[in-house]
N, C-alpha and C positions, 0 to 999 in steps of 0.2 A: 528537650526543648526549652520548658520553662526554667530549667536550672540554668541554661546558657543565657536567657534573657534576663534572670536575676542577677547573675555575675556581671553582665554587662551594666545594670543599674548601679551595682556596688561600686564597680570600676568608675563609672562617670561621677558619682558622689566623691570618689577619692581623687577626682581630677586626672585620672589615667585615660585620657580620652581615645588616644589610638589603640590601647588595649581593648577598650570598651567597643570600638568600632569592630574589632575582630570578633568579638562575641557576639555583636549584633548580627553581623554578616552570617555567622554560623547559624543563629537562630532564624534568620530569614531563609537561610538554605533549607532548615528543617520545617519551613511553613508558618513560622511565628508570625502573624500579621502585625501586632502592635510594635514589634520589633522594626519591621519595615517601615512604618511610619516614623518612629523615632529616629532611625538612621537618616530617613529622608529630611527630617526637620534639622538634625545636626548638620546636614550638608548645605541646607539653605543658609544657615549662618556661619558655619565654620567654628572650629574650636582649634586650640594649640594641638596639633598632631592630626588635625581632619580639616583638610582644604575645603574652602567654600566651593560647591559645585551645583548649581542651581538646576543645571541640565540632568545630571545625574538624580537629583533629588526627584524631579519631575517625573523620570522614568521609573523610579522606585515606586513612587505614589501611584501613578497610573497603572501599574502592574497590580498593586495591592487593591485598587478600586475595582479592577476586573475580577479579583478574587472575593470581593465583597467586603472589603475592609473599610468601616465608616471612619476610622482614624486617617487613614489615606485619603478619603475623600476631602478632609479638612486640609491637608497638607496640598494636595492637587489644587484645590481652590485657591490656597495661598500662592503657589506658584503661578497659576494663570493670572490672578489678580495683579501681582506684582510685575508681569511680564507685559500687560497690557496697560493703555494710557486710559484709564477708567475716568479720570476726572479733569475738570477744568476748573480754573479760578473766576469767582464771581465776586468783584470787589475784594474783601479780605477773606472769602471763604473759598473752600475747595469743595465742590459739589460733582455728582456723578453725572455724566452726560446722558442727554436723553436719548441719543442714537447709539447705545451700547451694541456691541457686536453679539453674535450668537455665542462665541467663545466666552465672552464676559458674562453672559446670562448663565452660561454653564458654571461658572465659578460661584455665582449666588446660589444656583440650585445644589451644588455640591456642598457648599457650606451649610446650606439650611439641612441638608440630610445628615450630615456629620454632626452638627449641632444638636438637632433632635435626638440623635442617638446617645447624647451625652458626652460627646468627645471635646476635649480640651481644645484641640486644633480647630474644630468647627466653631466652637464658641468664640476663639480668638478672631478668626477670620470673618465670621458674620459680624461681629462688633466693628471691625475696619469697614466693611461694606455698608453698615447702617450709619457709621460716622460719616461716610461720603453722601448716601442718600439723604440724609438729615441736614447735611451741611455743618455738622459739628458733632461732637461726641456727646449724645443725649443719654437720657436715663436707660433706655432699652440697649444702647451700645455699652453703657458703662456696666449694667448688670451682667452682660455677656463677658465682658473683659474681666470682671470680678470672678466670674465662675471657672474662666480659664486660669486665672491667678490662683484661685484657691486649689486648683489641681496641680499647681506647681508648674505651669508652662512658663518658661523663662522669659520670654518676650512680653507676656502678659503681665508677669510680676514687675518687669522693669517699666512697662506703660503705667501700671497703677502708681508706681513711684514717681513717674513723670507727671501724672496728673496731679497728683498731691503737691509735687514741687512746684509746678507752674501755677496752680490755684492757690498756693499757699506762700507766695514769695513775700507776702506782706507780713507773714507770720513766723517768725523764728521757731517757734514750736513745731511746726510742720517739717522743717528741714531734717531733723535727726530720724523721723518716721520714714521720709522720702529715702534717705541714705540707707536705712536698714532695708528697705525693699529693693533698692539697687543692689546691695551686698548679697541678698538672698539669690537674686538671678546670677549675679557674679560668680557665686558659689558653685554654679553649674557651668561656668566657663564661657558664658555669654558675652560675645565681644563688646557689644553695646553697652553693657551692665558694667563690665570692667573698666570701660571708658568713663562712665557716669560717675563711678566711685572715685576714679582719678580727679575728675573734674570738681567734684565736691571737696575733695582734700585740698585741690589747689585754691579754690575760692574761699575756703573756710565756711562752707554752707553745711551745718548739722555737725560739725566737727572742726577743731582748731586748724587754721589754714597751716599747710605743712608740704612745702614742695617736694621734699625728699619722699614722701609717703605718696605724693601723687604720681611723682616718676615711676615708683614700683608698679602702680596700677596701671599707669599709661604703658609701661613695657609688656605687661601681662596682656593688655588690650592688644597691642601691636603684634604679640606673638599669636593672639587668636585670630588675627587677620584683619583687625580695625584699621580702616585706611586713613584715619587723622591722628591715630595715637603717636606714631613715630614723631611726626611733626611737633607735637606737644612736647614730647621727650626732648627734642632737639632746642626747642624754646626755652625749657626750663633749665637745661644743662648749661646753657651759655654763661 
């Protein structure tokens, strides 16, 4: 069981996502709960060779929660959170509604349980929820985001890059580090991170502007399922 899960991790690192998914499914069949959470997470975002399927991701996570998996609690919380309309705009801010539903409260409960167990998925979703509750990404949200990123969670690594990029727009020295973080997440095949690397190359942020290199990254993002990447390729190839 563990050997199958380890092989899946190796294949993911090598960019062989479809093959990795096969090994994850075998490990899941043998009862390996972390593989269940990882497979669900990959389905949330999609990869080249792994079509995005949030319904299937939720089913995998819910079954994992029934089996006692705290990683799956985090993934289920993410699916619930992004399925519901949790937030409203107040001026320039997005804040959580006062009249959240029981389902939405469940997302917060699951995220707390997952995060308290040390799961990177729980850390990330709780960071998102706290950002909404606080009206912005405050210290407690950023700390959780960093904990998820330190554990290698692709979306968290990308969001750390985004935070650095947006907060450091006036400082050219911040852009290379933001690009490095985007590339770390892109190395995991994360669609949004692949797109972000292409964007940085197109604009020359953190790296010399290079439309040819940008197209390479945008095409990789499109193959991974990013919905804006193909348009960017068409624009640059005109």
